[in-house]
N, C-alpha and C positions, 0 to 999 in steps of 0.2 A: 115534095121533090123540088118545086119551084123555089122554096126558101133555101134548101140546101145548095141549089145551083147558084143562087144569088150570093150566098155566103162564100162559096168557092171563088166566084169571080172577084169579090171584094178583097179576099185574102191575096189573090194573085196580083191585084192592082197595088196593094200595100207593099208586097214584096218587090214588085217591079219599080215602084217609086223609090223605095229604100235603096235598091241597087243602083238606080240612076243617080240618087243623091250621093252615094259613096263614090261612084265613078267621077261625078262632077267635082266632089271635094278632092279626090285624088288628083284629078287633072289640074285643079286650081293650085294645089301644092307644087305640082311638078312645073307649073307655068311661072311660078314666082322666081325671078332672077335677082340674086343678091347683088346690091350695088357694089361696084368695084371699090377697093380701098383707095383712099386719097391721102396725099401728103399735104398737111396744113403748115403754113409758114407763120412764124412768130417773130415780131420785131421787138428787140429790147436794147437797153443801153450797153455800151461797149464793155462795162465792167463784168458782163456775163460771158465774155469771150472764153474763159477757161472752163466755166461750169456748164456752158451750153451743151457740149458733147456728152457730158455725164447725164444730164436730164434727158436728152434725146435717146440715149441708149436705154435708160430705164423705162421710158414710155413705149418706145418702139418694140421692145422685147415682150411687152405684155398687151399690145393693142394691134388690131388689124390695120387701122389707120395709122399713119406715121406722122412725125413732126420734124420740122426743120427750123431751128432757132438761129436767127441772124442778129448779130450785135452791131450797133452803130454808135458813133460818138453822140453824146448828149446835146452838144451845141448844134442848134438848127434842127433838132429832131421833130419838134412840133410842126415846123414848116414842112418837113418831109412828109409827115403824116397827112396834113391837109391836102397838099398837092397830089399825093399818091391816091388818096381816097377819091378826090374829085376826078382824077384821071383814070379811075378803075384799076390802079396798079398796086394798091396797098396789100399788105400781108393779111392773112385771115384773122390774126390776133395782134393787137398792139398793147404794149406795156405803157400805160399812161399815168403820169403823176398828177397830184391834186391841183397843180397849176395849169396843166394842159386840159383837164377834164371839162371845166366850164366852157372853154372855147369850142371844143369838139361837140359837146352836148348841145349848146345853143345854136350851133350851125347845122344841127341835124345830121351829123356825120357818123353817129354811133347807133347801133341797134340796142333796144332795151332788153334786159334779161327778165325772165319770168321764173317764178318758183325758187327764189333765193331768200332764205331767212337771214335776218341780221345776226342772230345767234351770238357768237363770240367774236365777230369781226370788230376791228378797232373803229371808233366813232368818227374821227376827223376825216379819214379817207372815205369811209362809207358815205358821209354827208356830202363830200365833194363829188362823189359819183352819182348822187341822187338829184332828181328834179321832178317836181310835180307828182310825187308818189311813185316814180319809176326809177329803176336802177340801171345805170349805163356802164357799170364796171364792177367786177368782182375783185375786191382787194386781196393782194398777196403780200404786200409789204406795208408796214406801219412803223412810224418812228416819231421821235420828238427830239428837240435839242435841250440840253441841260449844261451844267457847269462841271467840267472835269477839273479837279484841283490836286495839286502836289502837296500831300500831307507833310512831307519832310520840310518843305519851305514854310508851311504854316507853323510847324513845331519850332523851327529855328527862329522865327519872328515872334513866337509866343502868342500866336493868333488862334482863337478857337475855330473849329471847323464849322461850316455852314449848318445852321439848325433847320429843322423841318419847315418851320413857317417863317423863314428869314424874309426880309424886305429888300428893296433895291437900295435903301439907305444903308442897311447892313452890308450889302454887297459892296457899295462904294467905300464904306469904312474899312472893310477888309482889304480891298484893292489898294487903298492908300497906304495902309500899314505894311503891305507886302512889296511896295515899290521902293527901290533904292537907286535913285539917280538914273543914269543911263545903263546901269548894269543889270537891273532886275525890275520887272514890271508885274503889277498885280493882275492885269488882264490884257487881252489884245482884241481890239475892235477890227472887224472885217470891212474895210472900205474899198476893196477891189471890185471893179465892175465885172471882172471875169468870173466872179462867183457870187451872183446876186442872191442865191439861196442862203449863203452864210450871213450876208447883210440882213436879209429878211428875218432869219432866226433870232438875231439880236434885237433889231429895232421894233418888230411887232409886239413882243412881250412888254417892252418898255412903254410903248404907246398905250397898250391896253391897261397896263398897271396904273397909268395916270388918268384913266377914264376916257381915253381918246379912241379914235377909230380912223380908218382910212377911207372907206367907201360906205355910204349909207343911202339906201333908196336910189342907187345908181348915180349918186353925186359924191364928189370928193369932199371930205371933211377934215383934211389935214390942217386947215387954217383955224380949227377950233383949239381952245386952250389945252385940252387934255393931250391932243396929238403933239402940239408944240412943246409941251413940257417933256413928253417922252423923247422926242427928237433932240431936245436940248440936253437931256441927260446923257444920251449916246455921244453927242459931240463933246460934251464937257469931260467925258472920260479921257479923251485924247488931248483936247486943246486947253482945258482949264486945270484939271487935276493931274494930267500927264501920267496916268496909270497905265497907258498903252504906248507901245513903241512909236516913235515918230515915223511919219511916212505911211500912215494907215491906209491911204488910198492904194497902196501897192500890195497890201497883205490880205490873205484870206485864211480859211481854216487850215489848209495844208501847210502854210508857212508857220502858223502858230503851233502846230503839232511838233515841228522841228524846234521851235523856241521852247516849248514845254519840255521836250526831251533833253535840251541843253541847259535847262534850269534858268532860262531868261524870262519865262512867263509862268506865274504861279497858278493862274486860272485861264481856261479857254472854253469856248462854247463848242459843243459837238453832240452827235447822236450815236447810235449804237455802232455805226461803222468805224468809230474811233477805237472801240474796245479791242478788237484783235490786233490793231497796230500797237497799242500801248502794251498789251500782253506780250507781244513779241519783242518790242524795242525798249520798253521801260521796266525791265525786270528788276533793275536796281533802284527804282523809284516807288515809294509808297504813295499810291494815288487812289482817288475815289471819285464818285459821281454824286452830284446834288441837283435836284430839280431847280429850274430858274424860279425866282420869286414870282408869285402869281401864276398866270396862265402862260404856258409855253406854246409855241407854234407847232401844231401837229402836221405831219405830212406823211405821204405814202405813195404807193403805186398800185394800180388796179389793172387787171386784164380787161380790155374792151374789144368788141367786135365791130369793125367798120361796116357801114351800109353797103360797101362794095364787096363784102366777103362772099365768096362763091361756095363756101362749105360751112355755113353757120352751125349745123348740127355737129359736125366733126370738131369744129372749133370749141363748141361748148363741152364736148367730151373731154378735150384736153384740159380746159380750164377747171372743170369739176374735179378732174384727177389731181391736178397740181395743187389745188387749194384745199384738199382734204388735210386735216391736221397732221396725220402721220407722214404723208408725202411732203408737205410743205416744210415740216421741221427737218426732214432729212436732206432736201435738195435746195432750199433757198439759201442764198448767200448774204441776205440782209434780214433784219428783224421781221419775223412773220406777222401778218395782219390778223392772226387768230390767236386768242388767248390760250386755247388748248394746245396750240402748237409750241408753246413755250415750256411745255412739260417734258420735252425731250432734248437731249444734247444736240447742239451746244447751247441751246436757248434757255436752258434751266440754270445756267450759270448765274450766281447772285448779282453780278454786275448788269447782265442783260435784263434780269428781273426788275432791277431798279429803274432802268430806262423805260421798260414796258409799263411799269406802274406810273411813271411820270406821263406817259403817253395817254393814259386813260382819260385824264382831264384836259388834255391839250385842245387847243382851238385851231380851227382851220383858217388859213389866210382868206382874204376876200374871194368869195365864190362869184367871180366876175370874169367873163371871157377876155377882158382887156387887162387883167391883173398882171400878166407877165410883162406887157409893155409898160404899164404904169410903174411896176417895180423897177424896171431898168431905168426909167426916167427918174425915179426917186433917188436911186443911188448916184446917178450923174449929178443931180442937184445937190445932194448931201456931200459929195466930194468937193464941190465948190465951197461949201461952208468950212470943211476941214482945212482947205488950202487958203482960205481967206478971199477967194474970188467973189463970194457972196458974203455980205457983211454980217448977216444975222440969220438965225434959224427962222425967225418970223418972216423975213423976206423970202427965204427958201420955201417956207410953207405956203406962202401966197402964190409963188411961181408954180410950185408943184400942184396946187389946187387948180389953178387956171389951166395948166397943161393937161392935167388928168381929166378935167371936165371936157376939154376938147376931144380927148381920146374916147370919152364916154358918149360923145355926141350931144353934150349939153351946151 
């Protein structure tokens, strides 16, 4: 009898404990309060003005959290980012290009991302967003510059189209053959300080092709022979060979697009953003794209989360959504940073595929937080060579090396 009584008590205790557990679990579930939805802000360049509402609508219709995309002029954008982050006034997500990333990363202004595989992201912008094994930006745009050329003008001059492994000597030979006095030019160099990225896209590949570089081990090396030869080649296109329109210090890629459309320039530098303009405005021109000789300068844009972000989890939710290949290919207005996103319209167009293939082997500009300042200084000094204010490229290289080292703290 005693054993039966003990067994009965134990059973009752088990039932009681189980019931209490269920009540506690039920109470715990009822006590969980779901966090209220938040609206995350995204800052991007002004060229997103028209597309921003489309992206907002697509995300907001399918997510509890909402997004507000704000577009700003590119000029002064990096300064706006820095001041806003330090002042705790920045957006939750910043669109940061490969020239801005080193500065923001080295100043400790961005949060690192976790659990992101390189997968099919483009290399140059991925490298620009990385430091010491950590990733500080998830790329959504990748691109490179190459040579757009007017096949009709080539045919009229009896000049063969650029070959796959052409050299800068080949490029110069072609440009000379396509130049006819002041009426027609083989190429157009971008010497305007208002568009330093156009200058960079031309000069860096030339410097690299001659075995030179700009910054090595945080020291300027523009006074080395390889860099001098590359800079000399760029200057000679205008001043010696005269294959570029006079007054290059006033021109950038936008100007040369107009010259290209009017038949004044046979070749111009550009990236994937040039393609839709040519498709729209150059329907009567037979044109094509060729990679630059050697390494081209790769560039792109990544989404970054500033350290001042109040909603990092919600920010990551939006970034993960936008950078999935299907969403990226549907809503981005520039070349996607993922190879699989080029499988869908409009990015599977053969011309876009050519640019993306050229971007695979592209090289990033110097990953230095002072690069944007150094680049602006370089174009100012090279303008002086073009206009004769500085007597030689060697002198300009010496000046740029000294000024650059001062900027680098050397």
